[in-house]
C-alpha positions in Angstrom: 124.7 -85.4 -3.2 124.3 -89.2 -3.2 123.0 -91.3 -6.0 122.3 -95.0 -6.8 122.1 -97.3 -9.5 118.8 -97.9 -11.3 119.0 -101.6 -10.9 115.1 -101.8 -12.4 116.6 -100.4 -15.3 120.4 -101.6 -16.0 123.3 -103.6 -15.3 126.8 -102.6 -14.9 129.9 -104.1 -15.0 133.6 -103.6 -15.4 135.5 -104.9 -18.6 139.0 -103.9 -18.0 139.7 -100.3 -17.9 135.9 -99.2 -18.8 132.8 -100.7 -17.6 129.8 -101.4 -19.3 125.9 -100.7 -18.9 123.2 -103.2 -20.4 119.9 -101.2 -20.5 117.4 -104.0 -19.7 114.6 -101.9 -21.1 116.2 -101.5 -24.8 118.1 -104.3 -24.9 121.3 -102.8 -25.3 124.7 -102.3 -24.1 126.5 -99.2 -23.7 130.3 -99.2 -23.4 131.4 -96.5 -20.9 134.9 -94.7 -21.5 137.3 -94.7 -18.3 136.0 -91.6 -17.1 132.5 -92.2 -17.2 133.3 -95.5 -16.1 134.9 -94.5 -12.7 131.8 -92.1 -12.2 129.1 -94.8 -12.2 131.6 -96.9 -10.2 132.2 -94.3 -7.5 127.9 -94.0 -7.7 127.8 -98.0 -7.1 130.5 -97.6 -4.0 127.8 -94.8 -2.3 130.3 -92.2 -2.9 128.8 -88.7 -3.0 129.4 -86.4 -5.9 132.5 -84.3 -3.9 134.2 -87.7 -3.2 133.7 -88.5 -7.1 135.2 -85.2 -8.0 138.1 -85.4 -5.7 139.3 -88.6 -6.6 139.1 -88.1 -10.0 141.1 -84.8 -9.7 144.2 -86.6 -7.7 144.1 -89.1 -10.6 143.8 -87.2 -13.7 145.8 -84.1 -12.4 142.6 -81.7 -13.3 141.5 -78.5 -11.6 138.4 -78.8 -9.3 136.2 -76.5 -11.0 136.4 -78.1 -14.4 135.8 -81.2 -12.8 133.0 -80.5 -11.2 131.3 -79.3 -13.8 132.4 -82.2 -15.9 131.1 -84.7 -13.6 127.9 -82.7 -13.1 127.3 -82.8 -16.8 128.1 -86.6 -16.6 125.8 -87.0 -13.7 123.0 -85.1 -15.8 123.1 -87.5 -18.8 122.8 -90.6 -16.5 119.8 -89.3 -14.8 118.4 -88.4 -17.8 118.8 -91.9 -19.3 117.6 -93.2 -16.2 120.7 -95.0 -15.2 121.1 -93.8 -12.0 118.2 -92.3 -9.4 119.1 -89.6 -6.8 119.3 -91.3 -3.1 
């Protein structure tokens, strides 16, 4: 599945190895850890969920089943906060 950033709600930028989301509606900054940053960055680059999982598996030597579950949970959180939308 493919997602996109909700540009009407957030601004997203890299800050070192992490990322920052600025919620335009709540006027607050949210610092993303390295893994969350890479997930949001993948979404920004229009990568599919399985492509993001594969990249994280390669980088962190994590098994695909665990990674898929964790990425899915992260995407669910991002959707719940309306930071990303299904494309």
